[in-house]
C-alpha positions as CSV (number, residue, x, y, z in Angstrom):
1,M,0.0,0.1,0.2
2,S,1.4,3.6,-1.0
3,D,1.7,6.5,1.4
4,F,-1.4,8.0,-0.6
5,D,-3.4,4.8,0.4
6,N,-2.4,5.0,4.0
7,T,-3.4,8.6,4.1
8,L,-6.8,7.8,2.8
9,A,-7.0,4.7,5.1
10,G,-6.5,7.0,8.2
11,L,-9.3,9.0,7.1
12,G,-11.5,5.8,6.6
13,I,-11.4,5.9,2.8
14,S,-10.7,3.5,0.4
15,R,-9.7,4.2,-3.4
16,Y,-10.5,0.7,-4.5
17,N,-13.7,-1.4,-4.4
18,K,-15.2,-0.2,-1.0
19,T,-15.4,2.7,1.2
20,S,-15.6,2.7,4.8
21,T,-17.9,5.2,6.4
22,T,-17.4,6.8,10.2
23,S,-20.4,4.4,11.3
24,G,-18.2,1.6,10.1
25,T,-20.8,0.3,7.5
26,T,-19.2,-0.4,3.9
27,L,-20.6,0.7,0.8
28,D,-20.0,-0.3,-2.7
29,T,-18.2,2.3,-4.7
30,K,-20.5,1.7,-7.5
31,D,-23.5,3.1,-5.5
32,T,-23.2,6.5,-6.8
33,S,-26.5,7.4,-5.3
34,R,-24.8,6.9,-2.0
35,L,-21.5,8.0,-2.5
36,G,-21.9,10.8,-5.0
37,K,-19.0,10.4,-7.3
38,T,-16.1,8.2,-7.0
39,D,-13.4,9.7,-9.2
40,M,-11.2,12.2,-7.5
41,N,-10.2,15.4,-8.9
42,V,-8.0,18.4,-7.5
43,S,-10.8,19.8,-5.2
44,D,-11.2,16.4,-3.5
45,F,-7.6,16.0,-3.1
46,L,-7.2,19.3,-1.4
47,A,-10.5,18.7,0.8
48,L,-8.6,15.4,1.8
49,M,-5.2,17.0,2.3
50,T,-6.8,19.6,4.8
51,A,-8.8,17.0,6.5
52,Q,-5.7,15.1,7.1
53,L,-3.8,18.1,8.6
54,K,-6.9,19.1,11.0
55,N,-7.1,15.4,12.0
56,Q,-3.4,14.5,12.5
57,D,-2.2,13.8,16.0
58,P,-0.2,17.0,17.1
59,F,2.3,14.6,19.0
60,Q,3.1,12.6,15.7
61,P,2.4,15.3,12.6
62,V,2.6,14.1,9.0
63,D,6.0,13.7,7.6
64,N,6.9,16.4,5.2
65,S,8.4,14.0,2.8
66,Q,5.0,11.7,2.8
67,M,3.0,14.9,2.4
68,V,5.2,16.1,-0.9
69,A,5.0,12.4,-2.0
70,Q,1.4,12.3,-2.1
71,M,1.1,15.7,-3.7
72,A,3.6,14.4,-6.4
73,Q,1.8,11.4,-6.7
74,F,-1.7,12.9,-7.3
75,S,0.0,15.5,-9.9
76,S,1.4,12.7,-11.7
77,L,-1.8,11.0,-12.2
78,S,-3.7,14.0,-13.3
79,G,-1.1,15.0,-15.7
80,I,-1.0,11.8,-17.5
81,T,-5.1,12.1,-17.7
82,E,-4.8,15.2,-19.0
83,M,-2.0,14.1,-21.4
84,S,-4.3,11.1,-22.7
85,S,-7.4,13.7,-23.1
86,T,-5.3,15.7,-25.4
87,L,-3.8,13.3,-27.5
88,K,-7.2,11.4,-28.0
89,S,-8.3,14.9,-29.3
90,I,-5.0,15.4,-31.8
91,A,-5.5,11.9,-33.0
92,S,-9.1,12.6,-33.5
93,K,-8.4,15.8,-35.6
94,L,-5.6,14.1,-37.5
95,N,-7.8,11.3,-38.7
96,G,-10.2,13.9,-40.1
97,G,-7.6,15.6,-41.7
98,T,-6.6,12.6,-43.2
99,L,-9.8,11.7,-44.6
100,N,-10.1,15.3,-46.0
101,D,-6.8,14.8,-47.8
102,A,-7.8,11.3,-49.2
103,L,-11.1,12.9,-50.8
104,G,-8.7,14.6,-53.1
105,Y,-8.2,11.2,-54.9
106,V,-11.6,11.0,-56.3
107,G,-11.9,11.6,-59.6
108,K,-8.0,10.8,-60.2
109,N,-6.4,7.4,-61.4
110,V,-4.2,5.5,-59.0
111,L,-1.7,3.0,-59.7
112,V,-2.1,-0.1,-57.5
113,Q,-1.8,-3.9,-57.2
114,G,-4.5,-5.7,-59.2
115,S,-5.2,-7.9,-62.3
116,T,-8.2,-6.1,-63.6
117,A,-7.7,-3.3,-65.8
118,Y,-9.9,-0.8,-68.1
119,P,-8.5,0.8,-71.2
120,R,-7.6,4.7,-71.2
121,T,-10.3,6.8,-73.2
122,S,-8.0,7.5,-75.7
123,G,-7.3,3.8,-76.4
124,G,-4.7,1.2,-75.0
125,L,-3.8,0.3,-71.6
126,A,-0.9,1.2,-69.5
127,G,0.5,-0.6,-66.2
128,A,3.6,-1.6,-64.4
129,V,5.3,-4.8,-63.1
130,A,6.6,-4.7,-59.6
131,L,9.7,-6.9,-59.0
132,D,11.1,-8.2,-55.7
133,K,14.7,-8.4,-57.3
134,D,16.3,-7.9,-60.6
135,A,15.2,-10.2,-63.4
136,T,16.8,-11.3,-66.8
137,N,13.2,-11.9,-68.4
138,V,10.0,-10.1,-67.6
139,S,6.5,-10.8,-69.6
140,V,3.1,-9.2,-69.3
141,T,0.2,-11.3,-70.5
142,I,-3.1,-9.5,-71.2
143,K,-6.7,-11.6,-71.7
144,D,-10.1,-10.7,-72.3
145,Q,-12.9,-11.5,-70.3
146,N,-13.1,-15.3,-71.3
147,G,-9.4,-15.9,-70.9
148,N,-8.2,-15.7,-74.2
149,T,-4.6,-14.4,-74.5
150,L,-5.0,-10.9,-76.5
151,K,-1.5,-9.8,-76.3
152,T,2.0,-10.8,-74.6
153,I,4.4,-8.0,-74.0
154,E,8.3,-9.3,-73.6
155,M,10.1,-6.6,-71.5
156,G,13.2,-8.5,-71.3
157,K,15.8,-7.7,-68.6
158,E,14.6,-5.3,-65.8
159,G,15.7,-4.3,-62.4
160,K,14.3,-4.6,-58.7
161,G,11.0,-2.3,-58.7
162,A,8.3,-1.0,-60.4
163,V,8.7,-1.0,-64.0
164,A,6.2,0.4,-66.7
165,W,4.7,-0.9,-69.7
166,D,2.2,0.4,-72.2
167,W,-0.1,-1.4,-74.7
168,D,-1.6,0.2,-77.7
169,G,-4.7,-2.1,-77.6
170,K,-4.1,-4.1,-80.4
171,T,-3.9,-7.8,-80.3
172,D,-0.9,-10.2,-81.3
173,A,-2.8,-10.4,-84.5
174,G,-3.1,-6.6,-85.2
175,E,-6.8,-6.4,-84.3
176,S,-8.7,-4.1,-81.8
177,A,-9.0,-5.8,-78.4
178,G,-12.1,-3.8,-77.5
179,A,-13.3,-1.9,-74.3
180,G,-12.3,-4.6,-71.9
181,P,-12.0,-5.1,-68.8
182,F,-8.7,-7.1,-69.3
183,T,-7.1,-9.4,-67.2
184,V,-3.3,-8.6,-66.7
185,S,-0.9,-11.2,-65.3
186,V,3.1,-11.2,-65.3
187,T,5.9,-13.4,-64.8
188,A,9.6,-12.8,-64.5
189,T,12.7,-14.9,-64.3
190,N,16.4,-14.7,-63.2
191,G,18.1,-17.2,-65.0
192,T,16.5,-20.6,-64.4
193,G,14.8,-19.3,-61.3
194,S,11.5,-17.3,-61.0
195,V,11.4,-13.9,-59.5
196,K,8.4,-12.7,-57.3
197,A,6.4,-10.4,-59.4
198,Y,3.0,-8.9,-59.4
199,P,0.9,-6.5,-61.6
200,L,0.1,-3.0,-61.2
201,V,-2.7,-1.3,-63.0
202,W,-4.5,1.8,-63.3
203,A,-8.1,2.3,-62.0
204,P,-10.2,5.6,-61.1
205,V,-11.1,6.4,-57.8
206,T,-14.8,6.6,-57.6
207,A,-15.3,7.0,-53.6
208,V,-13.4,7.4,-50.1
209,S,-14.1,5.9,-47.0
210,M,-12.8,5.5,-43.4
211,G,-11.4,1.9,-42.7
212,S,-12.2,0.2,-39.5
213,D,-8.3,0.8,-38.5
214,G,-8.7,4.7,-38.9
215,K,-7.1,5.0,-42.3
216,P,-8.9,6.1,-45.7
217,V,-9.9,3.5,-48.1
218,L,-10.2,4.2,-52.0
219,T,-12.8,2.5,-53.9
220,L,-11.7,1.0,-57.3
221,P,-13.8,-0.3,-60.1
222,G,-12.9,-4.0,-60.8
223,I,-10.5,-4.0,-57.7
224,G,-12.5,-3.1,-54.7
225,N,-11.3,-1.2,-51.7
226,V,-7.5,-0.7,-51.2
227,S,-5.7,1.6,-48.6
228,T,-4.1,4.8,-49.4
229,D,-0.8,3.0,-48.5
230,A,-1.2,0.6,-51.1
231,V,-1.1,3.5,-53.9
232,W,2.2,3.3,-55.9
233,Q,1.4,6.5,-58.1
234,V,-1.4,9.1,-58.6
235,G,-2.2,10.3,-62.3
């Protein structure tokens, strides 16, 4: 038991589950109708300290060091509580600002990981390949909704990171591939071994919402909902 608890106990008061009254009966702290309030504030602390001074034994007064320790303990607790409240307020404002910033994505195109892509209004299609490490051969395969291969783009040797590609919308036979949507897949190798790679596609942002983790989420047609952290580029 701390010095602060000892002081409260000397006055017949407990910080914990139950409180003793002057008549010796025990009250449950949850009984707010009989106790009033259970949380201590600065006024409560000063009232207790004044009562402690008034009721102390004149032959054994409260030690100064104990009094200072009690005041420091309450001051520290009060400061932590106030700091927690301030931080919650700041976090709330930051989340609001983050959502407002994310609204700027609406109507724009973003480059994200995905396999479904729609052609540009001017025709053709653009995207990128994300490579975990250098590759000696990288290829992109574009298929229609029925799984038929429309175009295979051989990119050759590429370094680690995101590597862009562009397609004019013509099939391997030289015909127009249509309005899509298309399915994009990628493969990469380094010598005889495979390299981890995944496709990045451009998609328009149609809506923004706040995720359960407090981060903004973008809604993309054909892809679904993605976090703003997953965006590689904005165009």
